[in-house]
C-alpha positions, 0 to 999 in steps of 0.5 A, spaced: 500 500 500 502 507 498 507 509 503 505 516 504 497 514 505 499 509 511 506 511 515 502 516 519 496 512 521 500 506 522 506 509 526 500 511 531 497 505 531 503 501 533 503 505 540 474 484 548 472 479 550 469 472 547 470 465 549 476 460 549 473 454 545 467 456 548 469 456 555 473 462 558 472 469 557 479 473 555 481 480 554 487 481 550 494 483 552 499 485 547 507 486 546 512 487 541 518 483 540 524 485 536 528 479 533 534 479 528 535 473 523 543 474 523 544 469 518 539 472 513 540 479 515 533 480 517 530 484 522 523 481 524 519 486 528 514 481 531 507 483 535 504 478 539 497 478 542 494 473 547 489 472 552 490 476 559 486 478 565 489 485 565 484 491 564 485 493 556 486 500 555 483 504 548 487 507 543 484 514 543 489 517 537 488 510 533 486 511 526 483 504 526 477 501 529 481 496 534 480 492 540 483 495 546 489 491 548 493 491 555 500 493 553 505 488 556 500 485 560 501 478 563 498 472 559 493 468 562 495 462 566 495 455 562 497 453 555 494 456 548 494 454 541 499 459 537 497 462 530 503 465 526 500 471 521 503 473 515 501 480 512 500 482 505 505 485 500 507 492 503 503 492 509 505 490 516 504 486 522 498 491 525 494 492 518 490 486 520 490 487 527 482 485 527 484 478 526 490 477 530 486 481 536 480 477 535 483 470 535 487 472 541 480 474 545 478 467 543 483 464 547 489 464 542 496 466 542 497 470 535 504 472 532 505 477 526 511 479 523 514 485 519 517 481 513 523 485 512 523 490 506 516 488 504 512 493 509 509 500 508 515 503 512 521 499 509 519 498 502 525 495 498 523 493 491 527 487 490 525 484 497 517 484 494 519 478 489 523 474 494 517 470 496 521 464 499 524 469 504 517 470 508 516 463 510 523 463 513 521 469 517 515 465 520 519 459 521 524 463 525 519 467 529 516 461 531 523 458 533 524 465 537 517 465 540 519 457 543 525 460 546 522 466 549 521 465 556 515 471 556 511 467 552 514 460 550 511 456 556 504 458 554 504 455 547 501 449 546 506 445 542 501 441 539 496 446 536 500 451 532 497 454 525 498 459 520 494 464 517 495 470 512 492 475 507 494 476 500 501 474 499 501 472 506 496 467 504 501 464 499 506 464 505 502 460 509 500 455 504 508 455 502 509 453 510 504 448 509 508 444 503 506 448 497 512 448 492 512 454 488 514 454 480 517 461 479 518 460 472 510 459 471 509 465 475 514 469 470 510 466 464 504 468 467 506 475 468 507 476 461 500 474 459 495 480 459 491 478 466 498 476 469 500 483 467 494 486 471 495 482 477 503 484 477 502 491 477 500 492 484 498 499 487 503 497 493 509 497 488 508 499 481 513 496 476 514 490 480 513 486 474 520 488 472 524 485 478 521 478 476 525 476 471 532 479 474 537 473 473 539 474 480 532 473 483 532 466 479 539 464 482 536 466 489 530 462 488 534 456 486 538 456 493 532 457 497 531 451 502 525 447 503 519 451 506 515 446 509 514 447 517 511 440 520 509 444 526 504 447 523 497 443 523 492 448 520 492 454 515 487 459 514 488 464 508 484 470 506 485 472 499 491 468 497 495 471 492 500 468 486 496 462 485 499 461 478 506 460 481 502 453 483 500 451 476 499 443 478 497 439 483 504 437 483 506 443 486 501 443 492 501 435 493 505 436 500 499 440 503 496 435 507 494 439 513 487 442 513 486 449 509 480 454 509 481 459 503 476 465 504 476 470 498 472 477 496 468 476 490 470 483 487 477 482 488 481 485 483 488 485 486 488 477 487 482 475 482 478 469 485 479 465 479 486 465 478 488 465 486 483 463 491 479 458 487 485 455 483 488 454 490 481 451 493 481 446 486 488 444 487 489 443 494 486 436 496 484 438 504 481 445 503 475 448 504 473 455 500 468 460 501 467 467 497 464 472 502 460 479 500 458 479 493 461 486 492 467 486 497 474 487 494 481 485 496 482 490 501 476 489 505 481 484 509 485 490 512 483 494 518 477 498 519 479 505 519 476 512 521 473 517 516 480 521 516 484 515 513 478 513 509 478 519 505 486 519 505 486 512 502 480 510 499 483 504 495 485 501 502 480 503 507 473 504 503 468 499 501 463 499 495 456 501 498 452 496 501 459 492 504 460 493 511 467 491 513 465 490 520 460 485 518 465 481 513 471 481 519 466 478 524 464 473 519 471 471 517 473 471 524 468 466 526 470 462 520 477 462 522 475 460 529 471 454 527 476 452 523 482 452 528 478 450 533 477 443 529 484 443 526 488 444 532 484 439 537 
């Protein structure tokens, strides 16, 4: 998303109740961790939401409509399932907080990372096409959380899932075992429909980076991306479906996956992305929500000021309630993970 539209709002943004599998009421704690993968030279700021009994504090200056959280509060006693969340291209760890905090209010620990070089406040064009780095970010963060005393003892090691929006949807699918065909994606980007999908508003001209020889060489050196610790996946408007042209590319995806799409998505069109994934992944469920909603309906709800400043990202067509879409999707995710992470 365009940096000039989001920097002010999201920097401010950095600064509830439901049931734990239908049994325990939770408010939401929130804290920020700063990790660094020195081997890959990537700083990975990570936000974590979790069940807490501390009193939440409303963020009065936030440009977003958000669940109040208790900053740096203690986590509730017990162990909880962990969901690792991956944001969309040019977004950030806080841009889908409704989902992360919403799941935390229902008894999950949720961790979202800023993918280095692919965020609104640190856009490095070539990093936008290093798709294989994202799953490695998530794997590294999982390792860090499992060795961090403030959080590790509260994670149920047998109940770990992944979720993502847009390119974050691809990230979660790759962690589940999807194997990208980079050349297939390059070939698709040369078609008329492929050119339209590649020209995203978050990074115009991105298509020129896809064919760089050094990117192809880096892709060939990428390690296997599947993480067997992840037992269930939920994705919203997953992107780059044409990087997985056949069932062979997705045959190793064995965990349950739920795919949600917006009917009028022009950024990651349903036919070549969500519907393609759903038709190709054996153990998947698929739902198209809101007949008039577009790709960015899955971002946070914004107050009127930010809606007016960045309507592409935060305004929806008449008749589309972003709040109701979020409530519907959160219920689907809760139900999916409740069943898949028993």
